[in-house]
Every structure is written in C-alpha cells, then in structure tokens.
N, C-alpha and C positions, 0 to 999 in steps of 0.2 A: 690924485683925488679919486676916491671910489665912486662908481656909478651906482645909483639906487633906482630900482624898478618901482614905479609908482602906478597903482591901479588907476584906470581911467574909465569913467562912465559917461556916456553921451545919451541924453534923453531929448526932450522937446526944445532943442536949440534951433536957430535958423538953418534951414536946409535939411532938417531931420523932423519927420512928422510922426508923432506918437499919440494916437487918439485917447489913450488912457493915462497919459503922463507917467507911465511906468518906464523903467530903464529899457531902452531899445537895443543898445549895444554895450556890452561889457568886455573890457580888455583887462584880464587879470595880471597880477604881477608876474606870473609864470609865462605870460604871453598868450595864454588860451583866450580865444575870442568867442563870445556868445552873442548871437543875433536872435532877438525874441520877437515873435509875432504877437500882435494884440488880438483881442477876442473878436474883432470885426473884420479881420482880413485873413485870407488863406496864406498869404506870402510871408515866409520868414526872411526871404532874400529875393529881391527883384532887381534886374539890371536892364536899363532902357537905353535904346540908341537915339532917343530924342524924338522919334516919330512913331515908335511902336512900344507902348508901355509894357508889353509882354515879350520883348525881344528875347529875354531869358528870365526864367523864374524858378524858384526852388522853395518848396515848403516842407516842413517836417512837423508831423503830428498836428496838422492844422485843425482848429476847433470845428470848422464847418465842413470837413472832408471825410466824416465817418471813420476817423482813426487811421487814415492812410499814413503810413510811416514816412514815406518820401515820394514826392512827385517832381518831375522836371518838365518845364514847358519851354518852348522856343518858337519864335515867330508867331506868337498868339495861339499856338496849339499845343496840346499835351504830347510829349515825346516819349516819356517813360514814367512808370510808377512801380513802387514796391508794394505789394498787397499786404493787408494786415495779417493774412494767414500764410504769407510767404510766397515768394516767386516774383518775377519781373514781367510786366506786360509793356507793350509798346503802342504808341500812336493812338491813345485813347481807349484801347481795349481794356476792359475791367474784369473779364471772365477768368475765374480761377483755373478753369480747364485749359486755358491758353497761356498760362503763366510758365515761364522758364524757371524751374525751381531747383535745378541742380546742374553742376558741371564738375566732372571729376575725372582724373587720370590715375591709373595705377597698374599694378601687376596682380596676377593670380597664379595659383599653383595648379597645374594641369594633372589630371589623373585619367585612368582608362578603365573600362569595364569590358569583359569579354576575352581577356588574355592577360598574361603577365608581361608587362612591357617595361623595359628599362631604357628610357631615352637619355641622351646626353644632356638635354635641356628640359626642365619641367616648368619653366616660367613663361606665361603668356602675358600680353599687355592689353589694356582696354582703355577706352574713353567713353564716359557716360555723359550724354547731353540730354537733360530732361529725363524722359523715360526710355530713351533709345540707347542701347549699349553696342558699341563697336569693339570687336576683339580680334586678335590674331595670335598665332602660335607657330613656332618651327621647332620640331623635335630634335633636329640634328641626328647623328647616327644613333640607331636604336636596335635593341634586340627584342624579339617577340617569341614567347613560348606559351604553351598551354592554351592556345587559341580555341575558343568554343562559344557558340551562340552569338548573340547580338553584339556588334562592336559599337561602343560608345566612347565619347570623350566626356570627362566629368570635371567638376571644380570650377564651372563658370562663375564669374564674380558676383552675379545677382541671379535670383530665381527668375525664370521666364514667366511672363504674364500668363495667368491661367484662363485662357479663353481660346476658342478655335481659330481666331484670326492671328494668333501668336505662333503658329507652326511655321516659322520663317526658315528658309533654307540657308545652308552654308556651303562653301566651295573649297576645293583642295587643289594643290599643285605639287609637283615633285613628290608624288605619293606612291610609295612602294609598300605600304602597310598591308596591301591587299593583293600582293603578288604581281603588280604591274598591270592589272586588268584595266581596260578602257571604260568599263561600266560598273564594276563592283567597288563600292566604297569611295567613289570620286566625289560624291555629294551626300547631302543628308539634310536633316531638319532639327530644330531645337525642340526639346520635350517641354510641353507647357507645364507650368507649375513646378518645374525642377531646375537644377543647375547642370544639366547634361544635354548632349546632342547625339542623335543616332545616325550612323552611317547606313545608307541604303543603296540599292542597285538603281542606276539611272533609269528614269522612266517608270518607276514603280514604287511600291511602298514596302517591298521585301527587305528586311535588314541584311546587312553585309557581315561577314565574319573575317576577323584578322587572319593573316597567313604567317605561320611561324618562320623564323629565320633571323639572321644577323645582317647588319648593314642596311637597315630599313630607315626610310625618311618620310616625314609628313610636314607639308606646309598647309595651313588651314586658316581661314578667316570667315567671319560672319557678323551679323548684327541681329538684334532681337529687341522686343519690348519687355519692360519690367515695370512692376509697381513699386519697386524699392526706392 
C-alpha cells in the first residue's frame, strides 16, 4: 500500500496559543515546516525549560523589532542578532560598526614592482575576518633581474584602508631577496589605499631595493585593515 503525505495545519488547539486564530504551524506535504508569529509577539519560536520562559527564543522578521531579520535569545538575554543592514552582533549589541559582516578565505596572485622577479610560486593565501585581512606568501626558489628603485610586493587581495592608521607593518623570514642583509628589506608596511606593500630598511622609512641573482627566497606575512 502506497503512503500518502498529507499536509497538516495546527492553529488554536489545546496546548497551542494563537492570539489571531491564524495558522501557527504549517507542515507541508514536502515536509517543510513553517512557524508563524502573530502581530502581538516577537517570537516565531520559543522553547522553555519550565522555569524560564526565555530559555531559548528565536524570531524572524518580528513585527515589533524594527525589521530585525533574525535574533536568538538564551537564558532571558539576547545572544545574537543579524542586523537589517547586514552583519552579526552579539549579547545585545545593536551597533552596525560592531557587526561582524564578513568571513572569507582564499588565494591571491602575488606580483612584484622594482625588479623582474620569476618565483617558483606566485600564489599567496589570505583570511578576511570583518575588515581585517591576514595574508602569507612563500616564493620558493626565485630569480631576480633588473632591480632598481623601491621594492614592493603587489596583488594583495583587497585594497588597504585609506587612512594614516592603516600603515600596518609586515614581516619576513628566510629572506634573500635583498642580499641577506640583516636590515634591508626585512620588514615594511602596507600602502594605504592600494593593494601593495613597501619593503623598507629597519628602523627607518627609506625604501629597500631588490638584489639581482638566482636561488632567492622570500617568506612574508602581514595583516591590514580594508573597507572592502
């Protein structure tokens, strides 16, 4: 005998309270379940432990919540919400500036300025959490020629925030792109408003210059702020 799925609707029956007498719970033939909040309550779904009516609560597009798409409460207090303009806040915080609005992992193609550089690897990796970008890159064996002027690494995954507080430093290790110097090119800073970073001489702001040669290596990592 074939089984038939039958849609079920539960409204104001014993144990279920619905102030407007509209359908409160709908279970479709497909198995999809809809829980509907009435116009007098924030909660689309609330779970009680018998002593605390707000042991856990969830509402979606609540009519009295100024359009908040989603809020989760626990133990009588707000724990998380998704803001109408995007982003997640925690523990009752409603400020857009404090919302976590992005998480991303990926790769980017590294380039160089100030020389012709042929690295064995041109792929860096990054993690973006909110407006903070963490990145790292290892060149493997590389050849440098036509070195002249300021040494830069280019192709960062997002533009650096364009303000004076965004000149954040980066650091290197296993670095022979600058002839093995203990001070030249071992550190640097991110260029604001750009997708590049400048190598400098330790303790100053003077730019460094790459050194020509083969069998060169560079390990580098840093973090910076972005508005992307």
